[in-house]
C-alpha positions as CSV (number, residue, x, y, z in Angstrom):
1,M,7.4,-37.9,-4.4
2,D,9.3,-34.7,-4.9
3,W,7.2,-31.8,-3.7
4,Q,9.3,-29.1,-5.3
5,P,7.5,-29.1,-8.7
6,L,4.1,-28.6,-6.8
7,I,5.6,-25.8,-4.6
8,L,7.0,-24.1,-7.7
9,T,3.7,-24.5,-9.6
10,F,1.7,-22.8,-6.8
11,K,4.3,-20.0,-6.4
12,L,4.1,-19.4,-10.1
13,A,0.3,-19.4,-10.1
14,F,0.1,-17.1,-7.1
15,I,2.5,-14.4,-8.5
16,T,1.0,-14.6,-11.9
17,T,-2.5,-14.1,-10.6
18,I,-1.5,-11.1,-8.4
19,I,0.2,-9.4,-11.3
20,L,-2.6,-10.2,-13.7
21,L,-5.1,-8.7,-11.3
22,F,-3.4,-5.3,-11.3
23,V,-2.8,-5.4,-15.0
24,S,-6.3,-6.6,-16.0
25,I,-8.4,-4.2,-14.0
26,P,-7.4,-1.1,-16.0
27,L,-7.2,-3.0,-19.2
28,A,-10.7,-4.6,-18.7
29,Y,-12.1,-1.1,-17.7
30,W,-10.8,0.4,-21.0
31,L,-12.0,-2.4,-23.1
32,A,-15.5,-2.2,-21.5
33,Y,-16.0,1.5,-21.9
34,T,-13.8,2.7,-24.7
35,K,-15.2,3.9,-28.0
36,S,-11.9,3.6,-29.9
37,K,-11.8,2.0,-33.3
38,L,-8.8,0.1,-32.1
39,K,-10.9,-1.9,-29.5
40,P,-11.3,-4.9,-31.7
41,V,-7.6,-5.1,-32.3
42,F,-6.8,-5.0,-28.6
43,E,-9.5,-7.5,-27.8
44,T,-8.0,-9.8,-30.4
45,F,-4.6,-9.6,-29.0
46,V,-5.9,-10.3,-25.5
47,S,-7.9,-13.3,-26.7
48,M,-5.1,-14.8,-28.9
49,P,-3.9,-17.2,-26.1
50,L,-7.3,-18.8,-26.1
51,V,-6.9,-20.1,-29.7
52,L,-3.2,-20.2,-30.3
53,P,-1.4,-23.5,-29.5
54,P,0.7,-23.0,-26.4
55,T,3.8,-24.1,-28.2
56,V,3.4,-21.3,-30.6
57,I,3.3,-18.7,-27.9
58,G,6.2,-20.4,-26.2
59,F,8.2,-20.6,-29.3
60,Y,8.0,-16.9,-30.1
61,L,8.8,-16.0,-26.5
62,L,11.8,-18.3,-26.7
63,I,13.0,-16.5,-29.8
64,A,12.3,-13.0,-28.3
65,F,14.1,-13.8,-25.0
66,S,17.0,-15.7,-26.5
67,P,20.4,-14.0,-26.1
68,S,21.0,-14.4,-29.8
69,N,18.0,-12.0,-30.5
70,S,18.6,-8.3,-30.2
71,F,15.9,-7.9,-27.5
72,G,17.2,-10.8,-25.4
73,S,20.8,-9.7,-25.9
74,W,19.8,-6.2,-24.7
75,L,18.1,-7.7,-21.6
76,N,21.1,-9.9,-20.9
77,N,23.9,-7.4,-21.5
78,W,22.5,-4.2,-20.3
79,L,20.0,-5.2,-17.5
80,G,21.5,-8.5,-16.5
81,I,18.2,-10.3,-17.1
82,K,18.1,-13.7,-18.5
83,L,14.5,-14.9,-19.2
84,V,15.2,-18.2,-21.1
85,F,15.1,-21.2,-18.8
86,S,14.5,-19.1,-15.8
87,F,11.6,-18.5,-13.3
88,E,11.2,-15.0,-14.5
89,G,10.8,-16.1,-18.0
90,L,8.1,-18.6,-16.9
91,L,6.3,-15.7,-15.0
92,I,6.2,-13.5,-18.1
93,A,5.0,-16.4,-20.3
94,S,2.3,-17.3,-17.8
95,I,1.1,-13.7,-17.5
96,I,0.7,-13.5,-21.3
97,Y,-0.9,-17.0,-21.6
98,S,-3.4,-16.5,-18.7
99,L,-4.2,-12.8,-19.6
100,P,-7.7,-13.5,-21.2
101,F,-8.8,-15.7,-18.3
102,M,-8.5,-12.6,-16.0
103,V,-9.5,-9.9,-18.4
104,H,-12.7,-11.4,-19.9
105,P,-14.6,-11.9,-16.6
106,I,-13.7,-8.5,-15.4
107,Q,-14.5,-6.8,-18.7
108,A,-17.9,-8.6,-18.6
109,G,-18.5,-7.4,-15.1
110,F,-17.8,-3.8,-16.0
111,S,-20.0,-4.0,-19.2
112,N,-22.9,-5.4,-17.2
113,L,-23.0,-2.5,-14.7
114,P,-25.6,0.2,-15.2
115,K,-24.1,3.2,-16.9
116,S,-25.8,5.4,-14.4
117,L,-23.6,4.0,-11.6
118,K,-20.4,5.5,-13.2
119,D,-22.1,8.7,-14.2
120,M,-23.6,9.3,-10.8
121,S,-20.1,9.0,-9.2
122,Y,-18.7,11.6,-11.7
123,V,-21.7,13.9,-10.8
124,L,-20.7,13.6,-7.2
125,G,-17.2,14.8,-8.0
126,K,-15.4,11.5,-7.7
127,S,-12.4,10.9,-9.9
128,R,-12.1,8.1,-12.3
129,T,-9.6,6.1,-10.0
130,T,-11.9,6.6,-7.0
131,T,-15.0,5.6,-9.1
132,I,-13.2,2.3,-10.2
133,I,-11.9,1.4,-6.8
134,K,-14.8,2.5,-4.5
135,V,-17.8,2.2,-6.8
136,L,-17.3,-0.1,-9.7
137,L,-15.1,-2.8,-8.3
138,P,-17.2,-3.6,-5.2
139,N,-20.2,-4.2,-7.6
140,I,-18.2,-6.8,-9.7
141,K,-16.9,-9.0,-6.8
142,T,-18.1,-12.1,-8.5
143,S,-16.4,-11.2,-11.9
144,L,-13.2,-10.5,-9.9
145,L,-13.3,-13.8,-8.1
146,T,-14.0,-15.6,-11.3
147,G,-11.0,-14.0,-13.0
148,I,-8.7,-14.7,-10.1
149,V,-9.7,-18.4,-9.9
150,L,-9.6,-19.0,-13.6
151,A,-6.2,-17.3,-14.0
152,F,-4.8,-19.3,-11.0
153,A,-6.2,-22.6,-12.2
154,H,-5.1,-22.0,-15.8
155,T,-1.6,-21.2,-14.7
156,I,-1.4,-24.4,-12.7
157,G,-2.3,-26.5,-15.8
158,E,0.2,-24.8,-18.2
159,F,2.4,-27.2,-20.1
160,G,3.4,-26.2,-23.6
161,V,4.3,-22.6,-22.8
162,V,6.4,-23.4,-19.7
163,L,8.1,-26.3,-21.5
164,M,9.2,-24.1,-24.4
165,I,10.4,-21.1,-22.4
166,G,11.5,-22.8,-19.1
167,G,12.6,-26.2,-20.0
168,N,12.9,-28.8,-17.3
169,I,15.3,-27.6,-14.6
170,P,14.6,-29.1,-11.2
171,G,13.9,-26.5,-8.5
172,K,13.9,-23.7,-11.1
173,T,11.5,-24.3,-14.0
174,K,10.2,-27.8,-13.4
175,V,6.6,-27.3,-12.6
176,A,4.0,-30.0,-11.8
177,S,2.8,-30.5,-15.3
178,I,6.3,-31.1,-16.5
179,A,6.9,-33.4,-13.6
180,V,3.8,-35.5,-14.7
181,Y,5.2,-35.7,-18.2
182,D,8.6,-36.8,-16.9
183,E,7.2,-39.5,-14.7
184,V,5.0,-40.9,-17.5
185,E,8.0,-40.9,-19.9
186,S,10.0,-42.8,-17.2
187,L,7.0,-45.3,-16.9
188,N,6.7,-44.2,-13.2
189,Y,3.0,-44.1,-13.2
190,D,2.6,-44.1,-9.4
191,A,4.4,-40.8,-9.1
192,A,2.6,-39.3,-12.2
193,N,-0.7,-40.3,-10.6
194,S,0.3,-38.6,-7.3
195,Y,1.0,-35.3,-9.0
196,S,-2.1,-35.6,-11.2
197,L,-4.4,-36.4,-8.4
198,I,-3.2,-33.4,-6.3
199,L,-3.6,-31.1,-9.3
200,F,-7.0,-32.5,-10.2
201,A,-8.3,-32.3,-6.6
202,L,-7.1,-28.7,-6.2
203,T,-8.5,-27.4,-9.4
204,F,-11.8,-29.2,-8.9
205,T,-12.2,-27.7,-5.5
206,I,-11.3,-24.2,-6.7
207,L,-13.7,-24.3,-9.6
208,L,-16.5,-25.8,-7.4
209,V,-16.3,-23.0,-5.0
210,V,-16.5,-20.5,-7.8
211,Y,-19.6,-22.1,-9.2
212,L,-21.2,-22.3,-5.8
213,I,-20.6,-18.6,-5.2
214,N,-21.7,-17.6,-8.6
215,G,-24.9,-19.6,-8.3
216,G,-25.6,-18.1,-5.0
217,Y,-25.7,-21.5,-3.4
218,L,-23.6,-20.5,-0.5
219,N,-25.6,-17.4,0.2
220,H,-28.7,-19.7,0.2
221,I,-27.2,-22.0,2.7
222,K,-26.3,-19.0,5.1
223,K,-29.9,-17.9,5.0
């Protein structure tokens, strides 16, 4: 079995999760506390990947990043960045596609905190940044962990988006889900089963740990 698709998948999922964590915290904070009339619009955009077919997102990203498009041409000619059929393109597509899986748990965590916690920090003279980092985030550790795990696991399972924007280039854009599809099409079910079993075992283990932590089971065992 070729291990390159699995290595590439974990690399993609890891980098995507790290970037999403830094992007989602301020976004989730704003969505949780803003009183702007535009909040429903932003929440809709964030949640769109949950209901849109992955191929639709992949198609529009493919059009946007294509050198024949003005934006794609500008990226290619002026910045030397080629996003179509590249790892960088996969990364951007993964960030967009997995965004709600990171934002929603963190937003829920912020929303469920007592308002007095934030107000008290401001009364004590703490800035908004200090309040978020040292007061609010330590109190939503479970939400952060849930968001991290869901985003990581969701990125591992991507297929339609990565196929549309990245294609099937070995060592560059051929992730594990694409490898499974290739092996099935080639009637090589043993290899497809090997890839699938590894992905299944990994995602099951990750999600099980999250449910155990969220349910307090691990804390109960320690006691």
